[in-house]
C-alpha positions as a Python dict, from the first residue, in 0.01 Angstrom:
ca = {
    (1, 'A'): (0, 0, 0),
    (2, 'E'): (102, 345, -85),
    (3, 'A'): (5, 707, 45),
    (4, 'A'): (9, 1003, -190),
    (5, 'T'): (-173, 1367, -248),
    (6, 'M'): (-341, 1488, -546),
    (7, 'A'): (-469, 1825, -659),
    (8, 'G'): (-827, 1864, -599),
    (9, 'T'): (-1065, 2141, -704),
    (10, 'E'): (-1001, 2505, -603),
    (11, 'G'): (-634, 2418, -510),
    (12, 'I'): (-739, 2153, -230),
    (13, 'T'): (-476, 1903, -179),
    (14, 'E'): (-666, 1544, -135),
    (15, 'S'): (-435, 1230, 16),
    (16, 'Y'): (-541, 877, -105),
    (17, 'T'): (-385, 534, -57),
    (18, 'L'): (-308, 267, -312),
    (19, 'V'): (-370, -72, -229),
    (20, 'E'): (-253, -339, -469),
    (21, 'I'): (-446, -676, -424),
    (22, 'P'): (-405, -987, -654),
    (23, 'D'): (-628, -950, -974),
    (24, 'E'): (-813, -1284, -912),
    (25, 'F'): (-966, -1149, -619),
    (26, 'T'): (-1114, -842, -781),
    (27, 'G'): (-1466, -977, -862),
    (28, 'L'): (-1492, -1106, -489),
    (29, 'L'): (-1383, -761, -378),
    (30, 'I'): (-1653, -587, -598),
    (31, 'G'): (-1917, -854, -551),
    (32, 'K'): (-2215, -888, -734),
    (33, 'H'): (-2390, -551, -821),
    (34, 'G'): (-2085, -383, -633),
    (35, 'I'): (-2236, -491, -289),
    (36, 'A'): (-1930, -630, -148),
    (37, 'I'): (-1729, -317, -216),
    (38, 'K'): (-2014, -72, -98),
    (39, 'Q'): (-2016, -266, 232),
    (40, 'M'): (-1651, -211, 288),
    (41, 'Q'): (-1708, 172, 184),
    (42, 'E'): (-1979, 198, 434),
    (43, 'S'): (-1788, 49, 720),
    (44, 'T'): (-1487, 223, 682),
    (45, 'G'): (-1639, 555, 538),
    (46, 'A'): (-1374, 557, 271),
    (47, 'V'): (-1418, 526, -96),
    (48, 'L'): (-1271, 265, -288),
    (49, 'C'): (-1188, 310, -687),
    (50, 'V'): (-1066, -23, -835),
    (51, 'G'): (-805, 15, -1128),
    (52, 'K'): (-936, -113, -1458),
    (53, 'L'): (-592, -267, -1564),
    (54, 'A'): (-390, -556, -1406),
    (55, 'V'): (-10, -520, -1379),
    (56, 'E'): (185, -863, -1299),
    (57, 'G'): (-128, -1022, -1172),
    (58, 'L'): (-194, -720, -932),
    (59, 'R'): (-452, -449, -912),
    (60, 'K'): (-466, -103, -769),
    (61, 'V'): (-751, 19, -546),
    (62, 'C'): (-713, 400, -493),
    (63, 'V'): (-875, 472, -127),
    (64, 'T'): (-969, 830, -57),
    (65, 'G'): (-1119, 970, 251),
    (66, 'C'): (-1018, 1114, 596),
    (67, 'P'): (-688, 964, 702),
    (68, 'E'): (-882, 758, 958),
    (69, 'S'): (-1108, 596, 703),
    (70, 'Q'): (-826, 551, 463),
    (71, 'E'): (-634, 315, 743),
    (72, 'A'): (-960, 125, 813),
    (73, 'A'): (-999, 75, 406),
    (74, 'K'): (-632, -29, 403),
    (75, 'A'): (-664, -256, 690),
    (76, 'S'): (-1002, -413, 526),
    (77, 'L'): (-830, -459, 221),
    (78, 'L'): (-522, -654, 337),
    (79, 'S'): (-739, -844, 579),
    (80, 'F'): (-977, -947, 272),
    (81, 'V'): (-658, -1041, 77),
    (82, 'E'): (-520, -1269, 343),
    (83, 'Q'): (-878, -1439, 377),
    (84, 'Q'): (-896, -1514, 26),
    (85, 'Q'): (-546, -1657, 2),
    (86, 'E'): (-604, -1872, 302),
    (87, 'F'): (-927, -1996, 158),
    (88, 'K'): (-745, -2064, -199),
    (89, 'K'): (-505, -2270, 6),
    (90, 'F'): (-755, -2461, 195),
    (91, 'Q'): (-917, -2550, -129),
    (92, 'E'): (-593, -2658, -294),
    (93, 'Q'): (-566, -2906, -19),
    (94, 'Q'): (-906, -3060, -34),
    (95, 'V'): (-943, -3394, -191),
    (96, 'I'): (-1274, -3582, -328),
    (97, 'D'): (-1323, -3946, -258),
    (98, 'Y'): (-1639, -4164, -358),
    (99, 'L'): (-1839, -4430, -196),
    (100, 'E'): (-2064, -4648, -367),
    (101, 'V'): (-2401, -4688, -191),
    (102, 'P'): (-2676, -4924, -257),
    (103, 'N'): (-2994, -4749, -415),
    (104, 'K'): (-3229, -4924, -204),
    (105, 'F'): (-3031, -4781, 126),
    (106, 'A'): (-2980, -4436, 6),
    (107, 'G'): (-3307, -4306, 184),
    (108, 'R'): (-3151, -4445, 523),
    (109, 'L'): (-2819, -4298, 418),
    (110, 'I'): (-2980, -3949, 343),
    (111, 'G'): (-3214, -3963, 675),
    (112, 'I'): (-3532, -3803, 715),
    (113, 'R'): (-3517, -3419, 565),
    (114, 'G'): (-3159, -3495, 502),
    (115, 'E'): (-3075, -3538, 866),
    (116, 'V'): (-2838, -3819, 871),
    (117, 'I'): (-2632, -3683, 582),
    (118, 'R'): (-2635, -3361, 712),
    (119, 'Q'): (-2501, -3485, 1076),
    (120, 'V'): (-2182, -3604, 844),
    (121, 'R'): (-2121, -3276, 674),
    (122, 'D'): (-2132, -3064, 1021),
    (123, 'A'): (-1952, -3296, 1164),
    (124, 'Y'): (-1648, -3315, 975),
    (125, 'G'): (-1690, -3006, 771),
    (126, 'V'): (-1724, -3161, 404),
    (127, 'R'): (-1945, -3155, 123),
    (128, 'A'): (-2129, -3490, 75),
    (129, 'A'): (-2367, -3544, -207),
    (130, 'L'): (-2519, -3835, -370),
    (131, 'D'): (-2559, -3852, -755),
    (132, 'D'): (-2907, -3839, -920),
    (133, 'C'): (-2883, -4202, -1079),
    (134, 'V'): (-3201, -4300, -919),
    (135, 'D'): (-3271, -4545, -1133),
    (136, 'E'): (-2957, -4732, -1094),
    (137, 'P'): (-2880, -5004, -840),
    (138, 'M'): (-2579, -4842, -713),
    (139, 'R'): (-2527, -4466, -655),
    (140, 'K'): (-2219, -4269, -579),
    (141, 'L'): (-2157, -4060, -275),
    (142, 'E'): (-1908, -3766, -317),
    (143, 'L'): (-1718, -3660, -29),
    (144, 'R'): (-1509, -3359, -44),
    (145, 'G'): (-1262, -3139, 200),
    (146, 'H'): (-970, -3178, 351),
    (147, 'A'): (-790, -3509, 356),
    (148, 'Q'): (-856, -3624, 705),
    (149, 'A'): (-1185, -3499, 716),
    (150, 'V'): (-1281, -3678, 403),
    (151, 'Q'): (-1131, -3991, 565),
    (152, 'Y'): (-1333, -3994, 886),
    (153, 'A'): (-1655, -3897, 714),
    (154, 'K'): (-1614, -4224, 469),
    (155, 'Q'): (-1566, -4410, 773),
    (156, 'H'): (-1850, -4274, 907),
    (157, 'V'): (-2059, -4333, 612),
    (158, 'E'): (-1915, -4680, 587),
    (159, 'L'): (-1990, -4783, 950),
    (160, 'L'): (-2351, -4652, 862),
    (161, 'L'): (-2387, -4861, 613),
    (162, 'L'): (-2238, -5180, 770),
    (163, 'E'): (-2497, -5145, 1036),
    (164, 'V'): (-2778, -5122, 780),
    (165, 'Y'): (-2641, -5437, 608),
    (166, 'R'): (-2637, -5626, 943),
    (167, 'R'): (-2984, -5501, 1009),
    (168, 'F'): (-3115, -5659, 665),
    (169, 'R'): (-2914, -5981, 778),
    (170, 'I'): (-2689, -5887, 457),
    (171, 'Y'): (-2321, -5995, 463),
    (172, 'N'): (-2102, -5718, 311),
    (173, 'A'): (-1748, -5929, 279),
    (174, 'P'): (-1533, -5611, 251),
    (175, 'L'): (-1684, -5369, 534),
    (176, 'E'): (-1653, -5643, 773),
    (177, 'S'): (-1313, -5753, 673),
    (178, 'K'): (-1222, -5362, 713),
    (179, 'Y'): (-1402, -5309, 1026),
    (180, 'N'): (-1321, -5637, 1194),
    (181, 'N'): (-1075, -5474, 1420),
    (182, 'T'): (-1276, -5269, 1693),
    (183, 'S'): (-1012, -5038, 1781),
    (184, 'F'): (-1011, -4908, 1448),
    (185, 'L'): (-1394, -4817, 1462),
    (186, 'F'): (-1271, -4536, 1715),
    (187, 'E'): (-1048, -4321, 1510),
    (188, 'S'): (-1310, -4078, 1414),
    (189, 'P'): (-1415, -3785, 1683),
    (190, 'L'): (-1769, -3835, 1615),
    (191, 'L'): (-1789, -4215, 1656),
    (192, 'Q'): (-1565, -4168, 1981),
    (193, 'T'): (-1845, -3958, 2097),
    (194, 'Q'): (-2163, -4163, 1982),
    (195, 'S'): (-1973, -4456, 2146),
    (196, 'A'): (-1920, -4307, 2467),
    (197, 'M'): (-2283, -4251, 2465),
    (198, 'K'): (-2374, -4599, 2406),
}
């Protein structure tokens, strides 16, 4: 960021601050119909003008207003960039895994009004979604999120499926073999909590 002054009307000198932000975040800074940048202007009391051209991947934002407002806007802009960079880094660390679910058991996995699958999402911070192949015997459950969270979520879903298989007296060799070691059942924090409540 850099501070400078420019000549205004009637010889009055007006100060401004230039803040550089990655061009890839410009759209997010402005927001739909300019809502995001308007909110930042309202919260800081400064006026923000985003440059039209990017130079070496950076876009300049000109901040005007009283010194206090400029400082507040500068801090908000730098905080915004930091948050977006952290989110981008997190996105890059995400993985996607798939789990096949018998269509006839899909409703039990989803739960009433999505309660069961929502619990998995909330507990592990992952995105979980079943495909729309309702006419197929098997459906795919997509799990997306941080590697360890996806691992725990997949483990949780597999144990839910195993419970359903057993309830219907269906022997699923892969799941029975995978979870025949009791100690492995308690790697997931959520499963630990549920086991303690039993």
